[in-house]
C-alpha positions in Angstrom: 0.0 0.0 0.0 2.8 2.4 0.9 4.5 1.6 -2.4 1.3 2.4 -4.3 0.9 5.8 -2.5 4.5 6.7 -3.2 4.1 5.8 -6.9 0.9 7.9 -7.1 2.6 10.9 -5.5 5.6 10.6 -7.8 3.4 10.5 -10.9 1.3 13.4 -9.7 4.4 15.5 -9.0 5.8 14.7 -12.4 2.6 15.9 -14.1 1.9 19.1 -12.3 5.5 20.2 -12.1 5.9 20.1 -15.9 7.2 23.4 -17.3 5.8 25.0 -20.4 7.4 23.2 -23.4 8.6 20.6 -21.0 7.7 16.9 -21.1 5.2 14.9 -19.1 6.0 11.6 -17.4 4.2 9.3 -19.7 3.8 11.2 -23.0 7.2 12.7 -23.7 6.1 14.2 -27.0 3.1 16.2 -25.5 3.8 19.8 -24.6 1.5 21.8 -22.3 2.2 25.0 -24.2 1.6 24.5 -27.9 3.3 26.7 -30.5 0.1 28.6 -31.3 -0.3 29.7 -27.7 3.2 31.2 -27.3 2.1 34.6 -28.8 -1.7 33.9 -29.4 -1.4 35.0 -33.0 -4.9 33.5 -33.5 -6.5 36.2 -31.3 -9.4 37.9 -33.0 -10.8 41.2 -31.5 -13.7 41.2 -34.0 -14.8 37.8 -32.6 -14.1 38.6 -28.9 -15.6 42.1 -28.8 -18.3 42.0 -31.5 -19.0 38.3 -32.1 -18.0 38.5 -35.7 -16.9 35.2 -37.4 -15.2 35.3 -40.9 -17.5 33.8 -43.5 -15.8 30.9 -45.5 -16.0 30.7 -49.3 -18.2 27.9 -50.5 -18.2 26.8 -54.1 -19.9 23.9 -56.0 -17.0 21.7 -57.2 -16.5 19.7 -60.4 -13.9 17.0 -60.9 -12.0 16.1 -64.1 -9.6 13.3 -64.8 -6.5 14.1 -66.8 -2.8 13.2 -67.0 0.6 14.7 -67.7 4.0 13.5 -68.7 7.0 13.1 -66.4 9.7 11.8 -68.7 8.4 8.5 -70.1 5.8 8.2 -67.3 2.1 9.1 -67.8 0.9 10.5 -64.4 -2.9 10.3 -64.0 -4.4 13.1 -61.9 -7.7 14.5 -60.7 -8.5 18.2 -61.2 -11.0 19.8 -58.8 -12.2 23.3 -59.5 -15.2 25.6 -58.7 -18.1 24.9 -61.1 -18.5 28.5 -62.3 -15.6 28.1 -64.7 -13.8 31.2 -63.5 -10.0 31.3 -62.9 -8.8 30.6 -59.4 -5.4 30.2 -57.7 -3.7 26.9 -58.2 -2.8 24.2 -55.6 -1.0 20.9 -56.0 -2.3 18.4 -53.5 0.1 15.6 -52.9 -1.1 12.4 -51.3 0.9 10.4 -48.8 1.5 6.7 -48.1 -2.2 5.9 -48.3 -2.4 7.1 -51.9 -5.5 8.5 -53.4 -8.8 6.9 -52.5 -12.4 7.8 -51.6 -11.2 9.3 -48.2 -8.1 11.2 -49.3 -9.8 12.6 -52.4 -12.1 14.5 -50.0 -9.2 16.8 -49.2 -8.6 18.3 -52.6 -12.3 18.6 -53.1 -12.7 20.6 -49.9 -9.8 22.8 -51.0 -11.5 23.5 -54.3 -14.7 24.4 -52.5 -12.8 27.2 -50.8 -12.0 28.7 -54.2 -8.9 27.0 -55.7 -8.0 24.9 -58.7 -6.5 21.8 -57.2 -4.5 19.1 -59.0 -4.1 15.8 -57.3 -1.6 13.5 -59.1 -1.7 9.8 -58.4 2.1 9.0 -58.1 1.6 5.5 -56.8 -0.6 4.4 -59.8 1.8 6.1 -62.3 4.7 4.1 -61.0 3.0 0.8 -60.2 3.5 1.3 -56.4 1.1 -0.4 -54.1 -0.8 1.4 -51.4 1.0 2.1 -48.1 4.6 1.5 -49.5 7.4 1.1 -47.0 10.3 1.9 -49.3 10.4 5.2 -51.1 10.9 5.6 -54.8 12.8 8.9 -55.4 11.4 9.2 -58.9 8.0 10.3 -57.5 9.6 13.6 -56.3 10.4 14.5 -59.9 6.9 13.5 -60.9 5.5 15.9 -58.3 7.8 18.7 -59.6 6.4 18.0 -63.1 2.9 18.2 -61.7 3.6 21.8 -60.5 4.7 22.7 -64.0 1.7 21.1 -65.6 -0.7 22.8 -63.2 0.6 26.2 -64.1 -0.2 25.6 -67.8 -3.9 25.0 -67.2 -6.2 27.9 -68.3 -8.3 27.6 -65.2 -5.4 28.7 -63.0 -5.0 32.3 -62.0 -1.5 33.7 -61.4 2.0 32.7 -62.1 2.6 30.7 -58.9 0.9 27.9 -57.0 1.1 26.5 -53.5 1.4 22.8 -52.4 -0.7 21.1 -49.8 0.1 17.6 -48.6 -0.1 15.1 -45.9 2.1 12.3 -44.4 4.8 11.3 -47.0 3.4 13.8 -49.4 5.1 16.4 -47.2 8.5 14.9 -47.9 7.7 14.5 -51.6 6.7 18.2 -52.0 9.7 19.3 -49.9 12.0 17.6 -52.3 10.1 19.0 -55.3 10.5 22.5 -53.9 14.1 22.2 -52.8 15.8 19.5 -54.9 13.9 20.4 -58.1 14.0 24.1 -57.2 10.3 24.7 -57.7 10.3 27.2 -54.8 12.5 29.5 -56.8 9.9 30.6 -59.3 6.8 28.5 -59.4 5.7 27.8 -55.7 4.7 30.5 -53.3 4.0 28.4 -50.2 4.1 24.9 -48.6 1.3 23.5 -46.4 1.4 20.0 -44.9 -0.6 17.9 -42.5 1.5 15.8 -40.1 4.3 15.5 -42.7 6.9 12.9 -42.8 10.0 15.1 -42.8 12.7 12.4 -43.2 13.8 10.2 -46.0 11.5 7.2 -45.6 14.5 4.9 -46.6 16.7 6.3 -43.8 17.6 4.1 -40.8 15.3 4.0 -37.8 17.4 6.3 -35.6 17.3 8.9 -38.3 13.5 8.8 -38.4 13.4 9.7 -34.7 16.4 12.0 -34.0 17.0 13.7 -37.3 15.1 15.3 -40.2 15.7 15.6 -44.0 18.5 18.1 -44.6 16.5 19.6 -47.4 14.1 21.1 -44.8 16.9 23.5 -43.9 16.7 25.0 -47.4 12.9 25.5 -47.4 12.5 29.2 -48.0 8.8 29.7 -48.9 6.3 30.4 -46.2 5.3 27.1 -44.5 2.3 26.0 -42.5 2.2 22.6 -40.6 -0.7 20.9 -38.8 -0.4 17.9 -36.5 -2.4 16.3 -33.7 -1.4 16.2 -30.0 -1.6 12.4 -30.1 0.3 11.8 -33.3 3.2 9.3 -33.2 6.3 10.4 -31.3 8.6 9.5 -34.2 6.6 11.8 -36.5 6.2 14.7 -34.0 9.8 15.0 -33.0 11.2 15.8 -36.5 8.4 18.2 -37.2 9.1 20.1 -34.0 12.9 20.1 -34.8 12.2 21.5 -38.3 9.8 24.1 -36.9 12.3 25.3 -34.3 15.3 25.2 -36.8 13.5 27.3 -39.4 12.2 29.8 -36.7 15.8 30.3 -35.7 16.6 31.1 -39.4 13.8 33.7 -39.3 11.9 31.8 -42.0 8.1 32.2 -42.2 6.8 29.0 -40.6 3.9 28.2 -38.4 3.1 25.0 -36.6 -0.4 24.3 -35.2 -1.0 21.4 -32.8 -4.6 20.3 -32.3 -5.3 19.0 -28.8 -7.2 15.8 -28.5 -6.6 14.4 -32.0 -4.0 12.0 -33.6 -2.8 11.6 -37.2 -5.4 11.4 -40.0 -7.8 13.7 -38.3 -8.7 15.3 -41.7 -9.9 12.0 -43.3 -10.7 9.6 -40.5 -13.9 7.8 -41.6 -17.3 8.1 -39.7 -17.0 4.9 -37.8 -13.9 6.1 -35.9 -14.3 9.8 -36.3 -14.6 12.0 -33.2 -16.0 15.5 -32.6 -12.4 16.7 -32.0 -11.3 15.3 -35.5 -14.1 17.3 -37.1 -13.3 20.5 -35.3 -9.6 20.2 -36.1 -10.2 19.4 -39.8 -12.6 22.3 -40.4 -10.3 24.7 -38.6 -7.3 23.5 -40.5 -9.1 23.8 -43.8 -10.1 27.4 -43.1 -6.6 28.3 -42.0 -5.1 26.6 -45.0 -7.4 28.6 -47.3 -6.5 31.9 -45.6 -2.8 31.0 -45.8 -3.0 30.1 -49.5 -4.9 33.3 -50.4 -2.4 35.4 -48.6 0.5 34.0 -50.5 -1.2 33.6 -53.9 -2.7 37.1 -54.2 
């Protein structure tokens, strides 16, 4: 009994003594003070004082199937755009390990509903890669770079630059497209990613946890990252390292951590979806749209 009381007191002390940005006793990747609460940049006087809420753009969306060439490879893609036929800013949506299916295709559709022309290339299908691959084929990074070029040729796209939005491994793929293939120099205005994999998927296990892809140091365009409080430790750690490193370099980067959710909060299906997932995904979509408009105007 005494041992139990001692253990309980020790655990309680560990929890309540945790400092901001410190680590708890049993969830070493969870921080009490999240990045968005350091300076409360999200504060809105119009809402607090007058009850005003920004009205989101909502558009009816149409989808087209098309393809583009990347060397000898024919890359199939989905194009989502507002139904009215007007020109809108362009976005390349890059899928992750899961690939493109009925759940992940909801993301580019929701982006288009906010007022964007969104190209979603299927890099797995183009390269005969099965869903949820373990190994990484570096060729797909070039295919994504070619997708950026192709999107800018479409008559529905407004402006001379686009942004990329991605999740999981798509974050690494678009990072390489921007840095290695230099698409951030002229064609890409910003980079957005949900819980991105920011390490070479073929790197050894210690590299996955304690390091991040060196290309991240050279990301120069404004960046926005979303992740859940309960995401995997080995995914959170590199994201936080990249965020802190780019902040030190005075780059334009923002990390938003949603309490109460894990990875996949934007496309978790109804049978496992929670209210917190829905709140996080709607907020992230609105903030993504605001971020894209800011850098594509």
